[in-house]
N, C-alpha and C positions, 0 to 999 in steps of 0.2 A: 486613477490617481497614484502620481507614486507617494510613495508613506516618508511622511516629514523624518527628519532626524533628529531626535531628541538631545538637545545640550545643553547642560548646565554648568553655569560660571562659580565655583565658589572661592568665596575670598574672607579676609576674616574679618575686617573694618568697612564701614564701608564712609568711611571719611576722606574728605579728599583729598587725595596723593596719588604720584604718578602709576602706578600701579592699579587703581581704580578707573584712573585717566583710558589706559590703554586696553580693560576689561569691556567699559564703556564705549569706546571704538570699532575696537570686535563686535560685539554684540550688536549695537545699529548698524552696523556696517554687512554684516548677513544677511542675507533674502531669505525674509520672512515667508516667501514660500518656499524654499527648502528646507528651512532650521522652525523647531518649534524650541522658547529658547526659557532661561526660568536663569534670574541671578538670583544666588543665596548670599546674604553677610550678614553682621551684625545690625539693628537696626540702628536710627539715628545720622545717618551721615549723607552726607551730599548727593552719592553714588544714586542712591534711590529716585533723587528729587530728578536727578537729569533723565535716568529712564521712564518717569512719568510719559513724557512726551511722548513715546514709544508702547501704542498700548497689546502688543501681540505680545511684548518683553513679561514674561510675571514676574513679579516680582516674591520674593520668600523672605522675608526678616528673620533672621535663627538668633535670639536673646544671650543663647548658651555659646555663642560663636566668641570668645573674648582673648587679646592679646598675650595677657599673662597666661603662665604654665602650670594649674592647680590641676595634678593629678587625676585625683576620685573626681571632680567636675567635666575633666575632659575626656576620662574613659565614658560618662555615663552621656558624655556629647557623641562620643565614637558607635558609640551603640545605638544612638536615634537618629546618626546619619543612616548608620547602616539597617535600619528598617527605612528611612525614606528612599532608599537605593532602591529595597528591593522590592518597595511596594511602587516607584514613580517608573521603574526600568528605561530610566536615561540608556541613551546607546554613547552618551560622552560625558563625561564628569573632565571639568577640565580645572582645576586650580591654579592659584597665585595665593602671594603669598607663603611666606614657612609656616605658619602655625597651622593652614586650613591643606596647603598642602598635601600633608604629614598626615593628618588627620582622613582630607579628601581621599587619596590616596589607597589607606587603607580601606577604610568603610567602604570605597567604591566596588575593590578585589572583593571584599568578604559579599557588598550586596549585587554582587552576578551584573558588573557594569562590563560593556566588549570594552569600552575604549577608556583608557585615563591618563591625563595627560598635566603635566607641572610646567608652568612659566618662574621663571626663578629672574627675577626683578633683582639681581643683585643676590648674592652666596651671602649667606648669616655667618659662614665660618669665616673667620679674618687671621692672618698672621700673625697682628697687635693682639690677640686674645689673648691671656693664660692659655697656659698650655693646654689643661683637661676642659677649658672650655670651648679648646678649636676642635679636639679631640669628639666631644659631645658633639657637637653641630655635625660635622665629617663624618661620622659613625651615622648618627638622625637620618641624614641625608639618604648617606647609603642604604639603611635599612628601609626606607619611603621609597627608595627609587626601586627596589626588587618588587613593590606594589603596582610599579605605574607602568604604562605601557609605553611612554616617553616625553623624557624632558626638553624643554624649549627654553634656550637662553638669549636675552634680548644683544646683548655683545659678543665678541669673539671671544673679550678677553675672559668671561663667564665661561664660555664653551671649552677654553683651551684650561682653565681652571678645574671643571668638569670632569676632562679627562687626566688633567695632570696629579689632582685626588682621587682618583677612580672613584667618585660619585653613581658612576653604571657605564654599561658597556657603550662604547662607539654609534652602536648600531640604535642605541634607545636614545642616542642625544641629538638635538637639531639647533637650529639658526635661525630664530625668525627678529628681526631687530622692530623694533618698538616706529611707527607709523603715526602722523596726526592730520589733517586737515590741511586744506592752504586757511590762511587765518586771513582776518580780515582786519588789520588794528586803526585805532581813530587817536589825531593827533588832536592834543589842547584839550584834554579830558581832564588827565592827571596834571598839570598844570596851572590850569585854573582853578582846579580844588586845593593845590598844595601857595594861592597865591606867587607864583615863581615866571618867569619872562624866561624867554629865546637862550637867551645871553648864558642863563644858568643848568650847565647839563646836570641830567641826572644818569648817576650809576645805579641800577637797580637787580634787585633778585628777588625771584619766586620760589619758597621754600620750605617745609615743614619746620618748624622751629626744633627739635631733637636733635640728639646726641651723635645722631651719623652723621650730622650736619654740622662745618666747624664755625661754629658762631664766633668763638675764640680772637679765630682767623681775620673772619670777616669784620668785627668791629677794629682789632689791631689795625688791619688797612684803610678802613674808613678814616679813622683818629691821621694815621699820617697822608693820607690825601688831605683831607679837609685843611689839615694843617697849614699843607702847600699850596694850596687851590683854594681859593677864597670862592670862586663860580661852580661850585657843587653841593648837590645834596642826596643824601645817602636814602631810596626806597625801597622797603621791607616786606614784601607779599606772603601772608602765609601766617598758618596757627600750629598751635602747637605747646608740648609740655614746658618747652623755654624762653615763653614770648615771656612769664612776667620776671625771669633771671634777667633776659637781652633788656625790655626795659629798665631795670633797674641799674643796671651794670651802664646802660645809652644815658639816664641823667647821672651817676656817679661821676661821671668823662664828660661834662656839663655840654654831650653833644645833642641834644632835646632839638634845636633847633637843626639841626643840620640832618639827625637821620631819622625816618620818618616810619611808623610800624603801620602800616595797613590790615592788617589783619584777613583772616580770609576772606576771597575778593572773589563772587563771578564773573568781572571785567574783566578780566586780566589781560584778554589779548586786547581791548582798548587802552589798556597803562601803558602796555609792551609798545605802543607806537609813540609813545614822550621818551621813550627809555634811549639815552645815546648811548649809555655802556652796558651789557648785563656779566653778571660774574655770579659764581658756583663756585662756593670752597667746602668740601665733602671731604670725609672721613675714606668714606665708601660706597660705589655707587655700582649699580646695573648700565641703564643708558638715559639717563636722566629723559625726562617728560620735560621738565623748566627748560633744559636747554636746547633740546626740539623746535619748543617755543617761539624761543628768540631766536632761532634760526630762521623758524620760518617769519619770523616780522622784520629778516632781513639785518639783522645785531652782532656789530663785532660781539665776544665771550672771551673773558677771565675768569677761568676755572683751574682744580686740583687735577694734577693726574692721575686720576685714580679709575678703577673699575674700567667703561666704555669710555669714559668722557675721548682720552685720547683716542678715538673713533669720529667721534664728532669736530673735535675743536683741533685744527690742523695749526702748529706752531709758525706763527706768522703769517698765516696762508686769511684765516676768520677769526682769528684773535691769537690766544697766550694760554699757556699750560705753565702750573704753579707746583713745585710738590710741594707733599703736607706740611702744612706750617709753614712757608714762605714768604712771610708778610714782604719784607724786601722787593722779590722779583713780582709779587702780586701789585708793591705802592708803584712802582717802573709802568710794567706794565696796563693798569691805568690813568698815568700820568700821563703815558703816552698817546694813546688814546682820544684824552682829553683835552693834546694839545694839539693837535691834527686831525682835521674835519674830512679831508681825502683819506687820511689811512681808516675811521672808524666808517666811510662809504663805500671802499673799496674791500673794508675786511666783511662788512655787512651784506656788499654784494654776495661773494663769494661762500658765505652763511649760507645763505636764502638759495643759490644754486646747489649748494653739498645736498640741502634739506630736499627739495625738489628731485633731484639725481636720485635720491638715497632711502626718507622716509615718510613716506605718502602714505596715508588709511588706505588708500586700493591697495596699494604693492603690498603694505600687513595682512588685511581682510583678505586677503586673494593667497596669501602664504599660508593661512591659516583653515580656509574654507581647503584648499588641496591638503593641507593634510589631515582635517578631518578625513577625509572623503577616501585615504588613501587606508590611513587605519584602521575605518573600517571596514574596508575591501580587505585587507588584509587577513581582517581578525575571523570575517567571511569566510573567505580561502581556508582558514585555519581548520576552520566546524563543516564546511561541505567536504574538507577532507579526510 
């Protein structure tokens, strides 16, 4: 009987987010007859709950893993990971998110793991950062890259940036876009919960309520739209550190009857069935899973022109792109969609086509499966040689 490939996926947090959803779809899509899979992350998040439906996937809570950088704690965690990797003898360690990506690759190198992969769900460095912070992150990624076998970007834009900023050599960088399974939406559930008729249009977003998302632009745009289009409500699905700030701002602006905060929801696909327009305003992105979900649900999208978003949203085809902070363009884009049912249908149909042609979960899982086996084969060839 052929030996299974012993695979570990390591991510910083287990809370619901785009990177966690991608990880979930990869490990749940791989053949359990070929892979012995473990998922390691900080405990307490939704990721471990999702994976309980797959008893063959081992779940390894790591309480020491935290988002914040604390050098003494992180060094102890690094030593612990090295010991774990030496003992468990994984064939592949696949890391997601910046902190897990840096610690995981270094630990896997010293823990003698043959293949060490990092998926970049959006580079942590950004030209809008203060120069010293920007340079720190660039050099941190370059250093961590020395300990890895391969970096995977989820967007072509991040692939380009990886080469431009010399994060690693071209032969150690590849591109695999995110993918989702086909989704089945339900109509009527959200409208019933909100007590609104079909005449009221719903502009919705699904996001983590945190600084990388431009919540100020979302509020400014929503306020403009609501003032000019009475038959509309905005729905915000998601949780995060800025939730209370957003709630307070909505109350202060007198918009609590028009902007609904739903918090984290496990029934996102059902909610998407009642959306008329999907929006996502961000300051930086990789390849947002929430936009892919909207496309799979057949929705037109209005989103920021950052990161990999222009690879998903084609101006005038399946939605509209907005420059950072451009509330006027965002307002006009949403209004044009609210006014024109035929345009919404046409763009939504195009969204679904683009998703089904390029971003299915089968394509993503197959790409990672091929990458794993190729890197292992290359490693074995080096040792055999």
